[in-house]
Structure formats: structure tokens, C-alpha cells
PDB file as gemmi writes it, atoms N, CA and C in Angstrom:
CRYST1    1.000    1.000    1.000  90.00  90.00  90.00 P 1                      
ATOM      1  N   MET A   1       1.461  -1.683  15.820  1.00  0.00           N  
ATOM      2  CA  MET A   1       1.741  -2.004  14.444  1.00  0.00           C  
ATOM      3  C   MET A   1       0.436  -2.414  13.774  1.00  0.00           C  
ATOM      4  N   TRP A   2       0.279  -1.995  12.521  1.00  0.00           N  
ATOM      5  CA  TRP A   2      -0.846  -2.381  11.681  1.00  0.00           C  
ATOM      6  C   TRP A   2      -0.297  -3.229  10.546  1.00  0.00           C  
ATOM      7  N   ALA A   3      -0.985  -4.328  10.222  1.00  0.00           N  
ATOM      8  CA  ALA A   3      -0.516  -5.229   9.177  1.00  0.00           C  
ATOM      9  C   ALA A   3      -1.655  -5.529   8.204  1.00  0.00           C  
ATOM     10  N   ILE A   4      -1.270  -5.891   6.984  1.00  0.00           N  
ATOM     11  CA  ILE A   4      -2.226  -6.259   5.954  1.00  0.00           C  
ATOM     12  C   ILE A   4      -1.692  -7.485   5.228  1.00  0.00           C  
ATOM     13  N   SER A   5      -2.599  -8.396   4.877  1.00  0.00           N  
ATOM     14  CA  SER A   5      -2.217  -9.577   4.097  1.00  0.00           C  
ATOM     15  C   SER A   5      -3.446 -10.075   3.358  1.00  0.00           C  
ATOM     16  N   GLY A   6      -3.228 -10.947   2.421  1.00  0.00           N  
ATOM     17  CA  GLY A   6      -4.323 -11.498   1.643  1.00  0.00           C  
ATOM     18  C   GLY A   6      -3.897 -11.640   0.195  1.00  0.00           C  
ATOM     19  N   ASP A   7      -4.778 -11.274  -0.745  1.00  0.00           N  
ATOM     20  CA  ASP A   7      -4.468 -11.333  -2.167  1.00  0.00           C  
ATOM     21  C   ASP A   7      -3.719 -10.061  -2.560  1.00  0.00           C  
ATOM     22  N   LEU A   8      -2.654  -9.833  -1.852  1.00  0.00           N  
ATOM     23  CA  LEU A   8      -1.810  -8.663  -2.026  1.00  0.00           C  
ATOM     24  C   LEU A   8      -0.549  -8.897  -1.210  1.00  0.00           C  
ATOM     25  N   PRO A   9       0.446  -8.051  -1.347  1.00  0.00           N  
ATOM     26  CA  PRO A   9       1.653  -8.264  -0.538  1.00  0.00           C  
ATOM     27  C   PRO A   9       1.360  -8.123   0.958  1.00  0.00           C  
ATOM     28  N   ASN A  10       2.031  -8.901   1.758  1.00  0.00           N  
ATOM     29  CA  ASN A  10       1.977  -8.694   3.204  1.00  0.00           C  
ATOM     30  C   ASN A  10       2.791  -7.443   3.496  1.00  0.00           C  
ATOM     31  N   ASP A  11       2.248  -6.591   4.329  1.00  0.00           N  
ATOM     32  CA  ASP A  11       2.971  -5.360   4.653  1.00  0.00           C  
ATOM     33  C   ASP A  11       2.514  -4.878   6.017  1.00  0.00           C  
ATOM     34  N   TYR A  12       3.222  -3.919   6.559  1.00  0.00           N  
ATOM     35  CA  TYR A  12       2.861  -3.361   7.854  1.00  0.00           C  
ATOM     36  C   TYR A  12       3.345  -1.922   7.944  1.00  0.00           C  
ATOM     37  N   VAL A  13       2.774  -1.209   8.897  1.00  0.00           N  
ATOM     38  CA  VAL A  13       3.181   0.160   9.181  1.00  0.00           C  
ATOM     39  C   VAL A  13       3.138   0.336  10.698  1.00  0.00           C  
ATOM     40  N   SER A  14       4.013   1.134  11.190  1.00  0.00           N  
ATOM     41  CA  SER A  14       4.083   1.396  12.620  1.00  0.00           C  
ATOM     42  C   SER A  14       2.839   2.148  13.097  1.00  0.00           C  
ATOM     43  N   ALA A  15       2.362   1.802  14.268  1.00  0.00           N  
ATOM     44  CA  ALA A  15       1.247   2.522  14.872  1.00  0.00           C  
ATOM     45  C   ALA A  15       1.678   3.942  15.242  1.00  0.00           C  
ATOM     46  N   TYR A  16       2.950   4.175  15.299  1.00  0.00           N  
ATOM     47  CA  TYR A  16       3.468   5.524  15.551  1.00  0.00           C  
ATOM     48  C   TYR A  16       3.159   6.436  14.367  1.00  0.00           C  
ATOM     49  N   LYS A  17       3.206   5.875  13.154  1.00  0.00           N  
ATOM     50  CA  LYS A  17       2.942   6.651  11.939  1.00  0.00           C  
ATOM     51  C   LYS A  17       1.470   6.645  11.552  1.00  0.00           C  
ATOM     52  N   ALA A  18       0.733   5.640  11.966  1.00  0.00           N  
ATOM     53  CA  ALA A  18      -0.680   5.506  11.615  1.00  0.00           C  
ATOM     54  C   ALA A  18      -1.468   5.243  12.886  1.00  0.00           C  
ATOM     55  N   LYS A  19      -2.293   6.170  13.265  1.00  0.00           N  
ATOM     56  CA  LYS A  19      -3.002   6.085  14.544  1.00  0.00           C  
ATOM     57  C   LYS A  19      -4.237   5.191  14.513  1.00  0.00           C  
ATOM     58  N   ASN A  20      -4.719   4.847  13.307  1.00  0.00           N  
ATOM     59  CA  ASN A  20      -5.923   4.035  13.196  1.00  0.00           C  
ATOM     60  C   ASN A  20      -5.866   3.238  11.891  1.00  0.00           C  
ATOM     61  N   PRO A  21      -6.782   2.291  11.697  1.00  0.00           N  
ATOM     62  CA  PRO A  21      -6.747   1.463  10.485  1.00  0.00           C  
ATOM     63  C   PRO A  21      -6.827   2.271   9.192  1.00  0.00           C  
ATOM     64  N   LYS A  22      -7.627   3.315   9.172  1.00  0.00           N  
ATOM     65  CA  LYS A  22      -7.752   4.143   7.974  1.00  0.00           C  
ATOM     66  C   LYS A  22      -6.412   4.764   7.587  1.00  0.00           C  
ATOM     67  N   GLU A  23      -5.713   5.319   8.550  1.00  0.00           N  
ATOM     68  CA  GLU A  23      -4.390   5.896   8.290  1.00  0.00           C  
ATOM     69  C   GLU A  23      -3.393   4.833   7.864  1.00  0.00           C  
ATOM     70  N   ALA A  24      -3.493   3.646   8.458  1.00  0.00           N  
ATOM     71  CA  ALA A  24      -2.578   2.554   8.106  1.00  0.00           C  
ATOM     72  C   ALA A  24      -2.786   2.122   6.662  1.00  0.00           C  
ATOM     73  N   ILE A  25      -4.038   1.935   6.258  1.00  0.00           N  
ATOM     74  CA  ILE A  25      -4.329   1.541   4.886  1.00  0.00           C  
ATOM     75  C   ILE A  25      -3.840   2.609   3.920  1.00  0.00           C  
ATOM     76  N   HIS A  26      -4.081   3.857   4.257  1.00  0.00           N  
ATOM     77  CA  HIS A  26      -3.643   4.949   3.378  1.00  0.00           C  
ATOM     78  C   HIS A  26      -2.119   4.988   3.256  1.00  0.00           C  
ATOM     79  N   ALA A  27      -1.426   4.818   4.356  1.00  0.00           N  
ATOM     80  CA  ALA A  27       0.044   4.853   4.329  1.00  0.00           C  
ATOM     81  C   ALA A  27       0.619   3.702   3.497  1.00  0.00           C  
ATOM     82  N   ILE A  28       0.105   2.509   3.699  1.00  0.00           N  
ATOM     83  CA  ILE A  28       0.587   1.347   2.945  1.00  0.00           C  
ATOM     84  C   ILE A  28       0.271   1.514   1.463  1.00  0.00           C  
ATOM     85  N   ALA A  29      -0.957   1.899   1.150  1.00  0.00           N  
ATOM     86  CA  ALA A  29      -1.358   2.047  -0.253  1.00  0.00           C  
ATOM     87  C   ALA A  29      -0.574   3.150  -0.959  1.00  0.00           C  
ATOM     88  N   SER A  30      -0.285   4.221  -0.263  1.00  0.00           N  
ATOM     89  CA  SER A  30       0.501   5.309  -0.870  1.00  0.00           C  
ATOM     90  C   SER A  30       1.903   4.826  -1.229  1.00  0.00           C  
ATOM     91  N   LEU A  31       2.502   4.064  -0.345  1.00  0.00           N  
ATOM     92  CA  LEU A  31       3.828   3.503  -0.624  1.00  0.00           C  
ATOM     93  C   LEU A  31       3.766   2.546  -1.803  1.00  0.00           C  
ATOM     94  N   TRP A  32       2.755   1.699  -1.830  1.00  0.00           N  
ATOM     95  CA  TRP A  32       2.605   0.751  -2.934  1.00  0.00           C  
ATOM     96  C   TRP A  32       2.416   1.467  -4.258  1.00  0.00           C  
ATOM     97  N   GLN A  33       1.623   2.530  -4.254  1.00  0.00           N  
ATOM     98  CA  GLN A  33       1.379   3.283  -5.483  1.00  0.00           C  
ATOM     99  C   GLN A  33       2.703   3.864  -6.008  1.00  0.00           C  
ATOM    100  N   GLU A  34       3.460   4.440  -5.115  1.00  0.00           N  
ATOM    101  CA  GLU A  34       4.762   5.000  -5.486  1.00  0.00           C  
ATOM    102  C   GLU A  34       5.705   3.902  -5.971  1.00  0.00           C  
ATOM    103  N   ALA A  35       5.744   2.794  -5.263  1.00  0.00           N  
ATOM    104  CA  ALA A  35       6.625   1.689  -5.642  1.00  0.00           C  
ATOM    105  C   ALA A  35       6.231   1.123  -7.007  1.00  0.00           C  
ATOM    106  N   ALA A  36       4.930   1.025  -7.282  1.00  0.00           N  
ATOM    107  CA  ALA A  36       4.465   0.510  -8.573  1.00  0.00           C  
ATOM    108  C   ALA A  36       4.930   1.398  -9.719  1.00  0.00           C  
ATOM    109  N   GLN A  37       4.974   2.704  -9.490  1.00  0.00           N  
ATOM    110  CA  GLN A  37       5.454   3.631 -10.517  1.00  0.00           C  
ATOM    111  C   GLN A  37       6.928   3.388 -10.809  1.00  0.00           C  
ATOM    112  N   TYR A  38       7.712   3.199  -9.783  1.00  0.00           N  
ATOM    113  CA  TYR A  38       9.132   2.876  -9.965  1.00  0.00           C  
ATOM    114  C   TYR A  38       9.274   1.555 -10.712  1.00  0.00           C  
ATOM    115  N   MET A  39       8.531   0.545 -10.250  1.00  0.00           N  
ATOM    116  CA  MET A  39       8.627  -0.788 -10.827  1.00  0.00           C  
ATOM    117  C   MET A  39       8.263  -0.789 -12.310  1.00  0.00           C  
ATOM    118  N   ALA A  40       7.237  -0.023 -12.676  1.00  0.00           N  
ATOM    119  CA  ALA A  40       6.798   0.032 -14.073  1.00  0.00           C  
ATOM    120  C   ALA A  40       7.887   0.604 -14.981  1.00  0.00           C  
ATOM    121  N   ARG A  41       8.742   1.444 -14.409  1.00  0.00           N  
ATOM    122  CA  ARG A  41       9.851   2.028 -15.180  1.00  0.00           C  
ATOM    123  C   ARG A  41      11.113   1.174 -15.097  1.00  0.00           C  
ATOM    124  N   GLY A  42      11.014   0.045 -14.389  1.00  0.00           N  
ATOM    125  CA  GLY A  42      12.172  -0.836 -14.250  1.00  0.00           C  
ATOM    126  C   GLY A  42      13.190  -0.332 -13.243  1.00  0.00           C  
ATOM    127  N   LEU A  43      12.739   0.530 -12.344  1.00  0.00           N  
ATOM    128  CA  LEU A  43      13.626   1.107 -11.335  1.00  0.00           C  
ATOM    129  C   LEU A  43      13.311   0.545  -9.956  1.00  0.00           C  
ATOM    130  N   ALA A  44      14.280   0.577  -9.087  1.00  0.00           N  
ATOM    131  CA  ALA A  44      14.084   0.146  -7.700  1.00  0.00           C  
ATOM    132  C   ALA A  44      13.636   1.335  -6.864  1.00  0.00           C  
ATOM    133  N   HIS A  45      12.619   1.136  -6.068  1.00  0.00           N  
ATOM    134  CA  HIS A  45      12.194   2.159  -5.116  1.00  0.00           C  
ATOM    135  C   HIS A  45      13.291   2.290  -4.069  1.00  0.00           C  
ATOM    136  N   PRO A  46      13.562   3.497  -3.582  1.00  0.00           N  
ATOM    137  CA  PRO A  46      14.658   3.659  -2.617  1.00  0.00           C  
ATOM    138  C   PRO A  46      14.464   2.964  -1.272  1.00  0.00           C  
ATOM    139  N   SER A  47      13.202   2.647  -0.897  1.00  0.00           N  
ATOM    140  CA  SER A  47      13.009   2.055   0.428  1.00  0.00           C  
ATOM    141  C   SER A  47      12.059   0.859   0.448  1.00  0.00           C  
ATOM    142  N   PHE A  48      11.605   0.391  -0.691  1.00  0.00           N  
ATOM    143  CA  PHE A  48      10.590  -0.663  -0.708  1.00  0.00           C  
ATOM    144  C   PHE A  48      10.834  -1.589  -1.890  1.00  0.00           C  
ATOM    145  N   MET A  49      10.730  -2.895  -1.636  1.00  0.00           N  
ATOM    146  CA  MET A  49      10.912  -3.858  -2.721  1.00  0.00           C  
ATOM    147  C   MET A  49      10.029  -5.067  -2.476  1.00  0.00           C  
ATOM    148  N   ILE A  50       9.492  -5.599  -3.564  1.00  0.00           N  
ATOM    149  CA  ILE A  50       8.732  -6.841  -3.482  1.00  0.00           C  
ATOM    150  C   ILE A  50       9.582  -7.909  -4.156  1.00  0.00           C  
ATOM    151  N   GLY A  51       9.890  -8.944  -3.434  1.00  0.00           N  
ATOM    152  CA  GLY A  51      10.715 -10.020  -3.980  1.00  0.00           C  
ATOM    153  C   GLY A  51      12.110  -9.550  -4.340  1.00  0.00           C  
ATOM    154  N   THR A  52      12.648 -10.143  -5.384  1.00  0.00           N  
ATOM    155  CA  THR A  52      14.027  -9.835  -5.779  1.00  0.00           C  
ATOM    156  C   THR A  52      14.115  -8.660  -6.741  1.00  0.00           C  
ATOM    157  N   GLY A  53      12.979  -8.228  -7.254  1.00  0.00           N  
ATOM    158  CA  GLY A  53      12.971  -7.159  -8.236  1.00  0.00           C  
ATOM    159  C   GLY A  53      13.083  -7.679  -9.657  1.00  0.00           C  
ATOM    160  N   GLU A  54      13.261  -8.984  -9.772  1.00  0.00           N  
ATOM    161  CA  GLU A  54      13.454  -9.624 -11.067  1.00  0.00           C  
ATOM    162  C   GLU A  54      12.236  -9.469 -11.984  1.00  0.00           C  
ATOM    163  N   HIS A  55      11.040  -9.457 -11.416  1.00  0.00           N  
ATOM    164  CA  HIS A  55       9.802  -9.380 -12.197  1.00  0.00           C  
ATOM    165  C   HIS A  55       9.052  -8.084 -11.914  1.00  0.00           C  
ATOM    166  N   ALA A  56       9.773  -7.042 -11.571  1.00  0.00           N  
ATOM    167  CA  ALA A  56       9.161  -5.787 -11.141  1.00  0.00           C  
ATOM    168  C   ALA A  56       8.211  -5.202 -12.174  1.00  0.00           C  
ATOM    169  N   GLU A  57       8.617  -5.151 -13.423  1.00  0.00           N  
ATOM    170  CA  GLU A  57       7.765  -4.555 -14.455  1.00  0.00           C  
ATOM    171  C   GLU A  57       6.478  -5.356 -14.652  1.00  0.00           C  
ATOM    172  N   GLU A  58       6.549  -6.649 -14.457  1.00  0.00           N  
ATOM    173  CA  GLU A  58       5.384  -7.527 -14.571  1.00  0.00           C  
ATOM    174  C   GLU A  58       4.442  -7.370 -13.374  1.00  0.00           C  
ATOM    175  N   LEU A  59       5.012  -7.156 -12.180  1.00  0.00           N  
ATOM    176  CA  LEU A  59       4.210  -7.034 -10.961  1.00  0.00           C  
ATOM    177  C   LEU A  59       3.646  -5.636 -10.740  1.00  0.00           C  
ATOM    178  N   ALA A  60       4.208  -4.642 -11.393  1.00  0.00           N  
ATOM    179  CA  ALA A  60       3.807  -3.247 -11.184  1.00  0.00           C  
ATOM    180  C   ALA A  60       2.304  -3.019 -11.361  1.00  0.00           C  
ATOM    181  N   PRO A  61       1.671  -3.511 -12.439  1.00  0.00           N  
ATOM    182  CA  PRO A  61       0.233  -3.263 -12.581  1.00  0.00           C  
ATOM    183  C   PRO A  61      -0.606  -3.895 -11.465  1.00  0.00           C  
ATOM    184  N   MET A  62      -0.200  -5.065 -10.995  1.00  0.00           N  
ATOM    185  CA  MET A  62      -0.941  -5.704  -9.904  1.00  0.00           C  
ATOM    186  C   MET A  62      -0.809  -4.894  -8.616  1.00  0.00           C  
ATOM    187  N   LEU A  63       0.397  -4.434  -8.324  1.00  0.00           N  
ATOM    188  CA  LEU A  63       0.603  -3.631  -7.128  1.00  0.00           C  
ATOM    189  C   LEU A  63      -0.159  -2.316  -7.232  1.00  0.00           C  
ATOM    190  N   ALA A  64      -0.134  -1.702  -8.406  1.00  0.00           N  
ATOM    191  CA  ALA A  64      -0.864  -0.445  -8.613  1.00  0.00           C  
ATOM    192  C   ALA A  64      -2.363  -0.635  -8.410  1.00  0.00           C  
ATOM    193  N   SER A  65      -2.913  -1.757  -8.884  1.00  0.00           N  
ATOM    194  CA  SER A  65      -4.357  -1.979  -8.727  1.00  0.00           C  
ATOM    195  C   SER A  65      -4.721  -2.202  -7.263  1.00  0.00           C  
ATOM    196  N   ARG A  66      -3.879  -2.908  -6.524  1.00  0.00           N  
ATOM    197  CA  ARG A  66      -4.136  -3.101  -5.086  1.00  0.00           C  
ATOM    198  C   ARG A  66      -4.035  -1.769  -4.352  1.00  0.00           C  
ATOM    199  N   ALA A  67      -3.052  -0.962  -4.718  1.00  0.00           N  
ATOM    200  CA  ALA A  67      -2.888   0.350  -4.089  1.00  0.00           C  
ATOM    201  C   ALA A  67      -4.105   1.226  -4.346  1.00  0.00           C  
ATOM    202  N   LYS A  68      -4.587   1.245  -5.575  1.00  0.00           N  
ATOM    203  CA  LYS A  68      -5.757   2.062  -5.901  1.00  0.00           C  
ATOM    204  C   LYS A  68      -6.970   1.617  -5.112  1.00  0.00           C  
ATOM    205  N   MET A  69      -7.185   0.300  -5.023  1.00  0.00           N  
ATOM    206  CA  MET A  69      -8.317  -0.218  -4.267  1.00  0.00           C  
ATOM    207  C   MET A  69      -8.242   0.248  -2.808  1.00  0.00           C  
ATOM    208  N   LEU A  70      -7.074   0.115  -2.194  1.00  0.00           N  
ATOM    209  CA  LEU A  70      -6.927   0.513  -0.795  1.00  0.00           C  
ATOM    210  C   LEU A  70      -7.049   2.022  -0.614  1.00  0.00           C  
ATOM    211  N   LEU A  71      -6.519   2.802  -1.555  1.00  0.00           N  
ATOM    212  CA  LEU A  71      -6.669   4.255  -1.471  1.00  0.00           C  
ATOM    213  C   LEU A  71      -8.132   4.659  -1.605  1.00  0.00           C  
ATOM    214  N   ASP A  72      -8.859   3.986  -2.482  1.00  0.00           N  
ATOM    215  CA  ASP A  72     -10.296   4.251  -2.610  1.00  0.00           C  
ATOM    216  C   ASP A  72     -11.010   3.946  -1.305  1.00  0.00           C  
ATOM    217  N   TRP A  73     -10.687   2.813  -0.694  1.00  0.00           N  
ATOM    218  CA  TRP A  73     -11.299   2.465   0.591  1.00  0.00           C  
ATOM    219  C   TRP A  73     -10.963   3.491   1.657  1.00  0.00           C  
ATOM    220  N   SER A  74      -9.704   3.892   1.718  1.00  0.00           N  
ATOM    221  CA  SER A  74      -9.299   4.813   2.788  1.00  0.00           C  
ATOM    222  C   SER A  74      -9.936   6.189   2.630  1.00  0.00           C  
ATOM    223  N   SER A  75     -10.361   6.535   1.423  1.00  0.00           N  
ATOM    224  CA  SER A  75     -10.986   7.845   1.226  1.00  0.00           C  
ATOM    225  C   SER A  75     -12.514   7.785   1.184  1.00  0.00           C  
ATOM    226  N   ASP A  76     -13.087   6.599   1.370  1.00  0.00           N  
ATOM    227  CA  ASP A  76     -14.540   6.430   1.356  1.00  0.00           C  
ATOM    228  C   ASP A  76     -15.079   6.593   2.778  1.00  0.00           C  
ATOM    229  N   PRO A  77     -15.789   7.694   3.056  1.00  0.00           N  
ATOM    230  CA  PRO A  77     -16.269   7.925   4.429  1.00  0.00           C  
ATOM    231  C   PRO A  77     -17.247   6.857   4.921  1.00  0.00           C  
ATOM    232  N   GLU A  78     -17.910   6.162   4.018  1.00  0.00           N  
ATOM    233  CA  GLU A  78     -18.850   5.126   4.431  1.00  0.00           C  
ATOM    234  C   GLU A  78     -18.147   3.887   4.986  1.00  0.00           C  
ATOM    235  N   MET A  79     -16.855   3.771   4.737  1.00  0.00           N  
ATOM    236  CA  MET A  79     -16.087   2.627   5.238  1.00  0.00           C  
ATOM    237  C   MET A  79     -15.652   2.801   6.699  1.00  0.00           C  
ATOM    238  N   TRP A  80     -15.761   4.024   7.216  1.00  0.00           N  
ATOM    239  CA  TRP A  80     -15.174   4.329   8.516  1.00  0.00           C  
ATOM    240  C   TRP A  80     -16.195   4.962   9.446  1.00  0.00           C  
ATOM    241  N   GLU A  81     -16.095   4.608  10.709  1.00  0.00           N  
ATOM    242  CA  GLU A  81     -16.960   5.213  11.719  1.00  0.00           C  
ATOM    243  C   GLU A  81     -16.529   6.652  11.947  1.00  0.00           C  
ATOM    244  N   GLU A  82     -17.487   7.509  12.209  1.00  0.00           N  
ATOM    245  CA  GLU A  82     -17.195   8.935  12.404  1.00  0.00           C  
ATOM    246  C   GLU A  82     -16.290   9.204  13.600  1.00  0.00           C  
ATOM    247  N   ASN A  83     -16.461   8.490  14.683  1.00  0.00           N  
ATOM    248  CA  ASN A  83     -15.707   8.755  15.904  1.00  0.00           C  
ATOM    249  C   ASN A  83     -14.483   7.867  16.028  1.00  0.00           C  
ATOM    250  N   GLU A  84     -13.927   7.505  14.908  1.00  0.00           N  
ATOM    251  CA  GLU A  84     -12.738   6.632  14.914  1.00  0.00           C  
ATOM    252  C   GLU A  84     -11.590   7.326  15.631  1.00  0.00           C  
ATOM    253  N   GLY A  85     -10.908   6.599  16.494  1.00  0.00           N  
ATOM    254  CA  GLY A  85      -9.828   7.187  17.269  1.00  0.00           C  
ATOM    255  C   GLY A  85      -8.570   6.932  16.659  1.00  0.00           C  
TER     256      GLY A  85                                                      
END                                                                             
């Protein structure tokens, strides 16, 4: 299992779906990006929720910005070793 926490939601992804940290960050960020789009429209994501959903439209931009940051990191080759397993 891969987990993330800090100035962002705590989340995790199975090591079965993500073989290394780069894949884990990309998987989590992709879900967050999708969820933020739902939240901005006032809709519930079919498989992901932050809190009760009561403040979803307010939280959407913050989640989207965290997702973008992580997606940028996951696609930056300088962040990752070439022989990453």
C-alpha cells in the first residue's frame, strides 16, 4: 500500500494498482482531479468523497490544486530515478 498525507487529504492506493511511488502519486492525483470536477459541479463522485460532501463546492479548488501539483510531480522525469522499480 502507498499512502499520502500532509497539507492535503490523507489517501492511499493499493500496491497492486501502483507498483512504485510515481504510479501511486499519479493514481491518487488522477482520482482527486476527477473528484474535484464533480465537487465543483455540486455532484458526488461515484467512488470518492472528502468529508460529508457538505462543503464540496468550496473544497473543489483546493483539491484540484493539490491534484495538479501531484500530477506535475509524477510527470517530471527529474523527480524520479531512471531505474525505478
